[in-house]
N, C-alpha and C positions, 0 to 999 in steps of 0.2 A: 297586882303585886306578884303572884305567882307567875304570871306570864313573863314578867321581866327577869325573874331569877332563872328559871329553868324551863325551857319549852318542853323538854322530856317528861318532866313530872306531870304536865298537863295530859300528855298522851297516856302516860301511866294511869291516872285516875280516870280517864275516860275508858280505858280498857278494863280496869277493875269494875266499873261501874256496869259495863256491857256483860261481864262475866256473871255478875252476882244478880242483876235485876232483869229478869226476862222482859222482852219488847212487848209480849203479848198481855202484860198486866195492864189494869187500868192506870190510867195517868196519876190519880191520886194516890194509888199504891205504890207506884214508881217514885213519886215525890217524897212520900214517907220513908221508903226503902232508901233513897238517896241520902237523907239526912243520917240515917243509922249507918250507912257506909262511910261516910265524913267521920263519923264519932269513932267507929272501929278504926279507920286508918289513923286518926289522931292518936289514939291509944297504943296501936302499933308503933306510931312514930316515937312515942315517949319512952319505949323500952330501951 
């Protein structure tokens, strides 16, 4: 759905994810943090 609407948003989310979550974290911590990033971005978008 997002891919169809705006490909720039996908790159935006990927970049935000890379900035906030270090690659040297354990994969389980990365997955948990990814969910938190999504929630934060939804909250920002609702403003």
